[in-house]
C-alpha positions in Angstrom: -3.1 -29.9 4.8 -0.4 -32.5 2.6 -0.7 -36.2 3.5 2.2 -35.8 5.8 0.3 -33.3 8.1 2.5 -30.5 7.3 0.9 -26.9 6.4 0.5 -26.6 2.6 1.4 -23.1 2.0 -0.8 -21.4 -1.0 0.4 -20.0 -4.4 -1.3 -17.2 -6.0 -2.8 -17.1 -9.7 0.0 -15.2 -11.3 -1.7 -13.1 -14.9 0.2 -14.4 -17.7 1.8 -10.9 -18.6 3.1 -10.5 -15.2 4.6 -14.0 -15.3 6.4 -13.7 -18.5 7.8 -10.6 -17.2 9.0 -12.2 -13.9 10.4 -15.1 -16.3 12.4 -12.8 -18.5 13.7 -10.7 -15.6 11.6 -7.6 -16.6 10.4 -4.7 -14.0 7.0 -5.6 -12.1 5.3 -3.4 -9.8 2.4 -4.8 -7.5 -0.8 -2.6 -6.9 -3.2 -3.4 -3.9 -6.6 -3.3 -4.7 -8.5 -1.7 -2.0 -7.7 1.7 -3.3 -9.5 0.8 -6.5 -12.6 -0.3 -4.6 -15.2 1.6 -3.0 -13.8 1.2 0.1 -10.9 3.2 -1.2 -12.5 5.9 -3.2 -15.9 6.3 -4.4 -16.9 6.0 -8.0 -15.9 6.9 -10.6 -12.5 8.2 -8.7 -11.6 4.5 -8.1 -11.6 3.4 -12.0 -9.7 6.4 -12.6 -7.2 5.8 -9.7 -6.9 2.1 -11.2 -6.0 3.6 -14.6 -3.9 6.1 -13.6 -1.4 3.9 -11.4 -1.2 1.4 -14.1 -0.4 4.0 -16.9 1.9 5.5 -14.3 3.8 2.1 -13.7 3.5 1.2 -17.9 5.2 4.7 -18.6 8.4 4.0 -16.6 9.3 0.6 -18.3 7.3 -1.6 -15.8 4.5 -4.2 -15.8 1.5 -3.6 -13.2 0.2 -6.6 -10.9 -3.0 -5.8 -9.3 -3.7 -8.3 -6.5 -7.1 -9.3 -5.2 -9.3 -12.2 -4.0 -11.7 -13.7 -6.5 -13.6 -17.2 -6.1 -11.5 -18.0 -3.5 -8.2 -17.5 -5.1 -5.5 -15.2 -4.7 -4.3 -13.5 -8.1 -1.6 -11.2 -8.7 -2.1 -9.5 -12.2 -5.9 -9.2 -13.0 -7.7 -9.1 -16.5 -9.8 -6.0 -17.7 -12.9 -8.0 -16.4 -11.4 -9.0 -13.3 -10.5 -5.6 -12.7 -14.2 -4.5 -13.4 -15.4 -6.9 -10.1 -12.6 -5.4 -7.9 -14.2 -1.8 -8.5 -17.2 -3.0 -6.9 -15.4 -4.9 -4.1 -16.7 -4.1 -0.5 -14.7 -7.2 1.1 -11.2 -5.8 2.8 -8.5 -8.6 2.9 -5.7 -8.2 4.9 -2.9 -10.6 5.8 -4.7 -12.3 8.3 -7.8 -12.9 5.7 -6.1 -14.8 3.1 -6.3 -18.1 4.0 -10.0 -17.4 5.5 -11.0 -16.1 2.1 -9.4 -18.9 0.1 -11.2 -21.6 3.0 -14.3 -19.8 2.4 -14.3 -19.0 -1.2 -14.8 -15.4 -0.8 -16.3 -13.7 -4.1 -14.0 -10.8 -4.2 -12.0 -9.5 -1.8 -9.6 -6.6 -1.9 -6.2 -6.8 -0.5 -4.8 -4.2 1.7 -1.1 -3.0 2.2 -0.5 -6.4 4.5 -1.9 -8.4 2.1 -0.7 -7.2 -0.9 2.9 -7.3 0.5 2.4 -11.1 1.3 1.1 -11.9 -1.9 3.8 -9.7 -4.0 6.9 -12.1 -2.1 4.7 -14.9 -3.0 4.9 -14.2 -6.7 8.4 -12.9 -6.4 7.5 -9.2 -6.9 10.0 -7.0 -5.0 8.6 -3.9 -5.2 4.8 -2.4 -4.4 3.3 0.7 -4.9 0.0 2.1 -2.5 -1.4 5.4 -1.3 -0.7 5.5 2.2 0.1 2.4 4.8 -1.9 1.7 8.0 -0.1 2.6 11.4 -0.2 2.7 14.9 -4.0 4.4 15.4 -4.2 7.3 18.0 -4.9 5.6 21.4 -3.4 2.4 20.9 -2.1 2.4 24.4 -5.7 1.7 24.9 -7.0 -0.3 22.4 -3.8 -1.8 21.1 -5.1 -0.8 17.3 -1.7 -1.4 15.2 -2.1 -2.2 11.8 -1.1 -5.3 10.1 0.7 -3.5 7.2 3.5 -2.5 9.5 4.1 -6.6 10.5 3.8 -7.2 6.8 6.4 -5.0 5.8 8.4 -6.0 8.4 8.5 -9.6 7.2 8.4 -9.7 3.4 11.4 -8.6 1.6 9.7 -5.8 -0.6 9.9 -2.3 -0.9 7.0 -0.6 -0.4 6.3 3.0 -1.8 3.7 5.4 -0.4 3.0 8.5 1.0 3.7 7.6 4.5 1.1 6.5 6.8 -2.5 7.8 6.8 -2.8 11.4 8.6 -5.0 10.6 11.1 -2.8 8.0 12.5 0.0 8.5 15.4 3.0 9.0 13.2 5.5 9.5 16.0 4.5 6.1 17.1 4.5 4.5 13.5 7.8 5.5 13.1 9.0 4.0 16.7 7.6 0.9 15.8 9.2 0.6 12.7 12.5 1.3 13.9 11.4 -1.3 16.5 10.8 -4.1 14.0 14.0 -2.9 11.9 12.5 -1.5 8.8 14.4 1.1 7.0 12.5 4.0 6.1 13.7 6.2 3.4 12.5 9.7 2.5 12.1 9.9 -1.4 14.1 13.1 -2.0 12.6 14.8 1.1 14.0 15.4 4.6 10.7 14.9 6.3 8.1 11.9 6.6 5.2 12.6 4.5 1.5 12.4 6.1 -0.6 11.3 3.1 -2.0 14.7 1.9 0.6 17.1 3.2 4.2 16.6 2.0 5.5 17.1 6.0 4.2 15.3 9.1 6.7 17.6 10.7 9.2 14.4 11.6 12.0 14.0 10.2 12.5 10.9 7.9 15.7 8.3 9.2 16.9 8.3 5.9 16.9 10.5 2.8 17.6 8.7 -0.5 17.7 10.9 -4.0 18.1 7.9 -6.7 16.7 4.4 -7.4 20.1 2.8 -7.2 20.2 3.5 -3.0 16.8 2.2 -2.8 17.5 -0.9 -4.6 21.2 -1.4 -2.6 19.1 -0.5 0.9 17.0 -3.6 0.1 20.1 -5.6 -1.3 21.8 -5.0 1.8 19.4 -5.9 4.6 20.4 -7.4 7.7 17.2 -9.5 8.1 16.3 -11.7 5.0 12.7 -11.3 5.2 12.8 -7.4 6.3 11.2 -5.4 3.9 12.1 -1.3 2.8 9.5 1.6 3.4 10.1 4.4 0.9 8.1 7.2 1.3 7.1 9.9 -1.1 5.6 13.2 -0.8 2.5 14.3 -2.4 3.7 16.4 -5.4 3.4 20.6 -4.2 0.7 21.4 -6.7 -1.4 18.6 -5.1 -0.8 18.8 -1.5 -3.6 19.9 1.1 -2.4 22.7 3.2 -1.8 21.4 6.8 -3.9 24.4 8.3 -6.7 23.2 6.3 -6.5 19.5 7.0 -5.7 19.5 10.6 -9.2 20.4 11.5 -10.8 18.0 9.0 -8.8 15.4 10.6 -10.0 16.3 14.0 -13.5 16.1 13.2 -13.3 12.6 11.1 -11.8 11.2 14.0 -14.4 12.8 16.3 -17.1 11.5 14.4 -15.6 7.8 14.2 -15.2 7.8 18.1 -18.9 9.0 18.6 -20.3 6.5 15.8 -17.8 3.5 17.6 -16.1 2.6 14.9 -12.9 0.6 15.6 -10.5 -1.9 13.7 -10.7 -1.9 10.2 -13.6 -0.2 9.9 -12.0 3.1 10.8 -10.1 3.7 7.7 -12.7 4.2 5.2 -14.9 5.4 7.5 -12.3 8.2 8.4 -11.4 8.5 4.4 -15.2 9.3 3.9 -15.4 11.7 6.4 -12.3 13.6 5.1 -13.8 13.8 1.5 -17.1 15.4 2.7 -15.6 17.9 5.0 -13.1 18.8 2.3 -15.9 19.1 -0.7 -14.3 16.4 -2.4 -10.9 18.1 -2.4 -9.1 14.9 -0.8 -10.3 12.9 -4.1 -7.9 14.5 -6.7 -5.0 15.0 -3.8 -5.4 11.3 -3.3 -5.3 10.4 -7.3 -2.1 12.6 -7.6 -0.1 11.1 -4.6 -1.3 7.0 -5.8 -0.1 7.9 -9.6 3.4 9.6 -8.2 4.0 6.6 -6.1 3.2 4.0 -8.5 5.8 5.9 -11.2 8.2 6.1 -8.6 7.8 2.2 -7.5 8.0 1.4 -11.0 11.7 3.7 -11.6 12.8 1.4 -8.6 11.8 -2.1 -9.9 13.4 -0.9 -13.3 16.3 -0.5 -11.6 16.4 -3.3 -9.5 15.5 -5.7 -12.5 19.0 -4.2 -14.4 20.4 -5.3 -11.1 18.9 -9.0 -11.9 17.4 -8.6 -8.5 13.5 -8.6 -9.5 
């Protein structure tokens, strides 16, 4: 706290290249670090994902800014040596954990969607790319399990670019939750809410958008100053896992999770690992493809936003 007893808000350490880009009004895209750790993808796929996403952002003329907790301090933008530490990270940091990670001096904390949206906003970054967001879990009417990602998106004015929500979640309830908290949900050149590995969940997306300008305008014209925007981008056609194949795999992974008594934040990495095994590794290239695609679309949005003087 400060001397007068008021709570002292945190300020992330912003890497020099990211800070310079922001000062110059150039486009920056925040990237979460959980997907680049062993909790997101097994080695060496996690390192490949990091390079693919960074390159996709750079190729569109934006600057990538990976977020993480290192030595008890939140970082936005990492050096190569810091990125290597993230690749080995095993401790997830959601928005609720940011203060704890700093207070306890966590060595390495890899940031989830909720933490990354928070750090992006704190650093002045308006666009964030991830693989898939968390959402309302199946059986939430009993467990109450709703990802903090949704609350963070609703309370930080950042465009979150993703391939929809994780496919093993309750997608209809996730969309209902986003409507309740006032988050515009957009479909990038697509009419259906994507389900991570598949292009369509069978649920119509509330609003289709076909160019970056409209996405930027939705953020600019928001009625609530702190509400973000969710831009959903379907996995490229050639990388999609057919719904007929993934449905049974998801059911088996969820059953295994329930049988093992896995709950809370541990569900996502557990289920993703099971999906990888059940698909004989087919889920990994799909994950890489959608993450890279999302990063590229996010960079296009960030470049347009910067051209409007809004980054």
